C-alpha positions as CSV (number, residue, x, y, z in Angstrom):
1,M,-11.1,27.0,23.7
2,W,-13.7,25.5,21.5
3,M,-14.8,22.2,19.9
4,G,-16.2,21.7,16.5
5,V,-16.6,19.5,13.4
6,V,-14.6,19.8,10.2
7,E,-16.8,20.5,7.1
8,D,-14.2,21.5,4.5
9,N,-10.6,20.4,4.0
10,N,-10.0,21.6,0.4
11,D,-8.0,24.7,1.2
12,P,-7.8,26.9,-1.9
13,I,-4.3,28.1,-1.0
14,K,-3.2,24.5,-0.1
15,L,-2.0,25.4,3.4
16,G,-3.8,22.6,5.2
17,R,-6.5,24.9,6.6
18,L,-9.9,23.7,7.6
19,R,-13.4,25.1,7.8
20,V,-14.9,24.1,11.2
21,R,-18.4,24.4,12.5
22,I,-17.9,25.3,16.1
23,F,-20.3,24.4,18.9
24,G,-21.8,27.4,20.6
25,W,-20.7,29.8,17.9
26,H,-22.2,28.4,14.7
27,S,-25.8,27.1,14.1
28,G,-26.3,23.6,12.9
29,E,-28.8,25.0,10.4
30,L,-27.5,25.6,6.9
31,N,-30.4,27.8,5.8
32,E,-32.6,30.3,7.6
33,A,-35.0,28.8,10.0
34,D,-37.5,30.4,12.4
35,G,-36.2,33.8,11.5
36,E,-32.6,32.8,12.5
37,P,-30.0,33.0,9.7
38,G,-28.2,29.7,8.8
39,V,-24.5,29.2,8.3
40,K,-23.5,27.4,5.2
41,T,-20.2,25.6,5.1
42,E,-18.7,28.0,2.6
43,D,-19.4,30.9,5.1
44,L,-17.3,29.3,7.9
45,P,-13.9,30.9,8.4
46,W,-10.8,29.0,7.5
47,A,-8.9,27.7,10.5
48,Q,-5.1,27.4,10.7
49,V,-3.9,23.9,11.9
50,M,-1.2,23.7,14.5
51,Q,1.4,21.1,13.6
52,P,3.3,18.8,16.0
53,V,7.0,19.7,16.7
54,N,8.2,16.7,14.7
55,N,6.4,17.9,11.6
56,G,7.2,21.6,11.3
57,P,6.6,22.1,7.6
58,N,8.9,24.8,6.2
59,S,9.6,25.4,2.5
60,G,8.3,21.9,1.7
61,V,10.4,20.2,4.3
62,G,9.0,18.7,7.5
63,G,5.9,16.7,6.8
64,P,2.3,16.8,5.4
65,V,-0.1,19.5,6.5
66,T,-3.1,17.5,5.4
67,G,-4.9,14.3,6.7
68,I,-7.9,15.4,8.7
69,Q,-11.1,14.3,6.9
70,K,-14.5,16.0,6.8
71,G,-16.6,15.1,9.8
72,T,-13.7,14.9,12.2
73,W,-14.1,16.4,15.6
74,V,-11.4,19.0,16.5
75,M,-10.5,21.3,19.3
76,G,-8.8,24.8,19.1
77,I,-8.7,28.4,20.1
78,F,-9.6,31.8,18.6
79,L,-6.5,33.8,17.9
80,D,-8.6,37.0,17.9
81,G,-10.6,36.2,21.0
82,E,-14.4,36.7,21.0
83,I,-14.3,38.3,17.5
84,A,-14.1,34.6,16.5
85,R,-13.0,35.0,12.9
86,E,-9.5,33.5,13.3
87,P,-9.8,30.0,14.6
88,M,-6.8,27.6,15.0
89,V,-7.1,23.8,15.3
90,M,-4.9,22.4,18.0
91,G,-5.8,18.8,17.7
92,S,-8.4,16.2,16.6
93,I,-10.7,14.1,18.9
94,P,-11.6,10.5,18.1
95,G,-14.9,9.2,19.2
96,I,-17.6,6.5,18.7
97,P,-20.1,7.6,16.0
98,M,-23.5,6.4,17.1
99,Q,-25.7,7.4,14.1
100,E,-25.5,7.7,10.4
101,N,-24.6,11.0,8.8
102,P,-27.9,12.8,7.8
103,N,-26.2,14.0,4.6
104,T,-25.6,10.4,3.4
105,G,-27.2,9.9,0.0
106,V,-27.5,13.6,-0.6
107,A,-24.5,13.7,-2.9
108,T,-25.6,12.3,-6.2
109,D,-22.7,13.1,-8.4
110,V,-18.9,13.7,-8.5
111,D,-17.3,16.7,-10.2
112,F,-14.1,16.8,-12.3
113,A,-12.0,17.2,-9.2
114,G,-13.4,14.2,-7.5
115,N,-15.5,16.2,-5.0
116,F,-19.1,15.1,-4.2
117,V,-21.8,17.3,-5.6
118,G,-25.0,17.7,-3.6
119,E,-26.7,19.9,-1.1
120,P,-26.1,18.9,2.6
121,V,-29.1,19.1,4.9
122,E,-27.5,19.5,8.3
123,G,-24.3,21.0,9.9
124,F,-21.9,19.4,12.3
125,Y,-21.5,16.5,9.9
126,D,-19.4,15.7,6.8
127,P,-21.3,17.6,4.1
128,D,-20.6,14.9,1.5
129,G,-22.1,12.2,3.7
130,V,-19.1,9.9,3.5
131,Y,-18.0,10.0,7.2
132,P,-18.6,8.4,9.6
133,K,-18.5,5.2,7.5
134,E,-21.3,2.7,8.0
135,T,-18.7,0.0,8.9
136,Y,-17.6,2.1,11.8
137,L,-20.9,3.0,13.3
138,Q,-21.1,2.4,17.1
139,Q,-17.4,1.5,17.1
140,P,-14.3,3.5,18.1
141,D,-12.7,5.6,15.3
142,T,-9.5,3.7,16.0
143,N,-8.5,1.6,13.0
144,K,-9.7,-2.0,13.1
145,L,-6.2,-3.3,12.5
146,A,-5.0,-1.4,15.6
147,R,-8.0,-2.6,17.7
148,N,-8.1,-6.2,16.5
149,D,-11.6,-6.9,17.8
150,E,-12.5,-10.3,16.2
151,E,-16.2,-9.3,15.7
152,Y,-15.0,-6.3,13.6
153,A,-12.5,-7.8,11.2
154,H,-10.6,-5.5,8.8
155,P,-11.3,-6.4,5.2
156,V,-7.5,-6.5,4.2
157,I,-7.2,-10.1,5.5
158,E,-10.0,-11.3,3.3
159,R,-8.7,-9.4,0.3
160,K,-5.3,-11.1,0.6
161,I,-6.9,-14.5,0.9
162,N,-9.1,-13.9,-2.2
163,N,-6.0,-12.9,-4.2
164,K,-3.6,-15.5,-2.9
165,M,-0.9,-16.6,-5.4
166,T,0.5,-20.1,-5.9
167,T,3.5,-20.7,-8.0
168,S,4.8,-23.9,-9.5
169,F,8.6,-24.7,-9.6
170,G,8.1,-28.1,-11.3
171,D,5.9,-31.1,-11.3
172,D,6.0,-31.6,-7.6
173,V,7.2,-28.3,-6.1
174,T,4.9,-25.3,-5.5
175,F,5.2,-22.1,-3.5
176,E,2.2,-20.5,-1.8
177,E,2.0,-16.9,-0.8
178,P,2.3,-17.0,3.1
179,L,-0.9,-15.6,4.4
180,L,-3.0,-15.7,7.6
181,D,-5.8,-18.0,6.6
182,S,-8.3,-16.2,8.9
183,W,-8.8,-13.1,11.0
184,S,-8.4,-15.3,14.2
185,K,-4.7,-15.7,13.2
186,F,-4.1,-12.0,13.3
187,K,-2.3,-11.6,16.7
188,S,-1.8,-7.9,16.9
189,K,-2.8,-6.5,20.3
190,Y,-4.0,-3.0,21.3
191,P,-2.3,-0.6,21.8
192,D,0.9,-2.1,20.3
193,N,0.0,-1.7,16.6
194,K,0.3,1.8,15.1
195,V,-1.8,2.1,12.0
196,I,-2.3,4.7,9.3
197,E,-5.0,4.0,6.7
198,T,-5.7,6.6,4.0
199,K,-9.1,7.3,2.6
200,S,-8.5,5.3,-0.5
201,G,-7.3,2.2,1.4
202,H,-3.5,2.4,1.6
203,I,-2.2,1.0,4.9
204,F,1.0,1.5,6.9
205,E,1.5,-0.6,10.1
206,V,4.3,-0.6,12.6
207,D,3.4,-3.5,15.0
208,D,5.2,-4.0,18.3
209,T,3.0,-6.9,19.5
210,P,5.2,-9.4,21.4
211,G,5.6,-12.5,19.3
212,F,4.0,-10.9,16.3
213,A,6.2,-7.8,15.6
214,R,6.0,-6.7,12.0
215,I,6.1,-3.9,9.5
216,H,3.4,-3.8,6.8
217,I,2.9,-1.5,3.8
218,Y,-0.1,-2.2,1.7
219,H,-1.3,-0.6,-1.6
220,K,-5.0,-0.6,-2.1
221,N,-4.6,-2.6,-5.4
222,G,-3.1,-5.5,-3.5
223,S,0.7,-5.0,-3.7
224,Y,2.4,-5.1,-0.3
225,I,5.6,-5.5,1.7
226,E,5.5,-7.3,5.0
227,M,8.3,-8.1,7.4
228,G,7.3,-10.6,10.1
229,G,3.7,-11.5,10.6
230,A,2.3,-14.1,8.2
231,C,5.7,-14.9,6.6
232,G,7.4,-15.5,10.0
233,A,9.7,-13.6,12.3
234,G,12.8,-12.3,10.5
235,N,11.2,-13.0,7.1
236,R,10.0,-10.6,4.4
237,I,7.5,-10.9,1.5
238,D,7.2,-8.6,-1.4
239,K,4.0,-9.0,-3.6
240,V,3.5,-6.9,-6.7
241,S,0.0,-7.1,-8.3
242,G,1.3,-5.7,-11.6
243,D,4.8,-5.2,-13.1
244,W,8.0,-4.6,-11.0
245,Y,10.7,-2.3,-12.4
246,A,14.1,-2.3,-10.8
247,L,16.3,0.4,-12.3
248,I,19.9,0.6,-11.0
249,K,22.5,3.0,-12.3
250,R,25.4,1.2,-10.7
251,N,25.9,-2.3,-9.3
252,W,23.3,-4.6,-7.8
253,V,24.9,-7.0,-5.3
254,Q,23.0,-10.0,-3.9
255,A,24.3,-12.4,-1.2
256,V,22.0,-15.4,-0.6
257,H,23.1,-18.0,1.9
258,G,20.5,-20.5,0.6
259,N,18.7,-21.5,-2.5
260,I,17.4,-19.1,-5.2
261,D,14.2,-20.4,-6.8
262,V,12.8,-18.5,-9.8
263,A,9.6,-19.5,-11.6
264,G,8.6,-17.6,-14.7
265,I,7.3,-18.0,-18.3
266,H,10.4,-16.5,-20.0
267,E,13.6,-14.9,-18.9
268,T,15.8,-12.8,-21.2
269,H,19.3,-11.3,-20.5
270,N,20.6,-8.7,-23.0
271,T,24.1,-7.9,-21.9
272,K,27.7,-7.8,-23.0
273,T,28.7,-10.5,-20.7
274,F,26.6,-13.0,-18.7
275,V,28.7,-15.1,-16.4
276,V,27.4,-18.1,-14.4
277,T,29.9,-19.8,-12.1
278,G,29.2,-22.9,-10.2
279,K,30.4,-26.5,-9.4
280,N,27.5,-28.0,-11.4
281,I,25.3,-26.1,-13.8
282,K,22.3,-28.2,-15.1
283,L,20.1,-27.2,-18.0
284,D,17.0,-29.5,-18.1
285,A,14.6,-28.7,-20.9
286,T,12.9,-30.4,-23.8
287,I,14.7,-28.0,-26.1
288,T,18.1,-26.4,-25.2
289,D,19.5,-24.0,-27.8
290,I,23.0,-22.8,-27.3
291,T,24.4,-20.3,-29.8
292,G,28.0,-19.0,-29.7
293,Q,31.6,-20.3,-29.4
294,L,32.7,-22.6,-26.6
295,L,36.0,-21.1,-25.2
296,V,36.8,-23.2,-22.2
297,G,36.0,-26.8,-21.2
298,S,33.4,-29.0,-22.9
299,V,29.7,-29.4,-23.3
300,Q,28.1,-32.8,-22.7
301,V,24.8,-33.1,-24.6
302,R,22.6,-35.9,-23.1
303,N,19.4,-35.5,-25.0
304,G,17.2,-33.2,-27.0
305,F,19.7,-30.8,-28.7
306,T,20.0,-30.6,-32.5
307,G,22.6,-28.3,-34.0
308,T,26.3,-27.7,-34.7
309,F,29.0,-26.3,-32.4
310,E,32.8,-26.2,-32.0
311,D,34.5,-27.6,-29.0
312,I,37.7,-26.2,-27.3
313,N,40.0,-28.2,-29.6
314,G,38.4,-26.8,-32.8
315,K,36.5,-29.9,-33.6
316,V,33.1,-29.2,-35.2
317,L,30.4,-31.4,-33.7
318,Q,27.1,-32.0,-35.5
319,V,24.3,-33.2,-33.1
320,K,20.8,-34.5,-33.8
321,N,18.3,-35.1,-31.0
322,G,21.2,-35.2,-28.5
323,V,23.3,-37.7,-30.5
324,V,26.7,-36.7,-32.2
325,I,26.3,-37.8,-35.8
326,A,29.5,-36.2,-37.3
327,A,32.8,-34.6,-36.2
328,K,35.3,-32.7,-38.3
329,G,38.7,-31.2,-37.7
330,G,40.2,-30.5,-34.4
331,G,43.4,-31.5,-32.7
């Protein structure tokens, strides 16, 4: 058995392998020092990574083989014994980073593939100097959303507050995006909140906290889906920070046992038939323009409309500013 630190996760054959600097086997020196040879990251052997039984990737089926970042502590075995050229990672080890990465600031550029370019100065650390992050120094590696320590607030709460949306449905009716107005309202309790956060900032939460159970999927650009939590038990909120495309090849059926409120600048329906059925349909606008033939019933124009249309009896009505000024024909 051995313990070590991941220094490379960009496997050239894309099998999820890792280069690990192993305590007791590899020197922390990258270059020769005091007559002893150094070990550069690129000289470390690639280690296979054992996957959990519920992953089992096979022919693209099963689950991801990636996820461990550079600088992560891992434990494993040598498949070839003391020859020590065929390591296998069996698991990762969280900790509490106590000091800044000595390679921080060494990487001065980024190459075309998005990798940091620079010469690291010390082994047993992330060569790019990214991990551990400064915001997690002297704290557990456990995500802040899972820990919910009030003195170490996760920035996603503040991001949502800063990008809060308020929508008007009329002169006196507004809708505000339901949000927690401060970190103190975030009621998740350790260890009930399971959190996955990617390196770019995407977040997946499954929270079993009693009285605050929720599911939360957050995109780093601000779009998110949340069930429970800020919007209330049994409720769901979908926020899209850009455009939302819904493409359906067959039917779309909606059943709403309540009101449907829609606020937008403009709504267009291009379709063969557009049917609206209700006891009372009210169109309230400064200008209402109706084009086409009235087949059943009648239309009562109260104000605003100017134009000509034919009623069910064949009578042609000419209207100006909501007032019928002429009628011709009909039964």
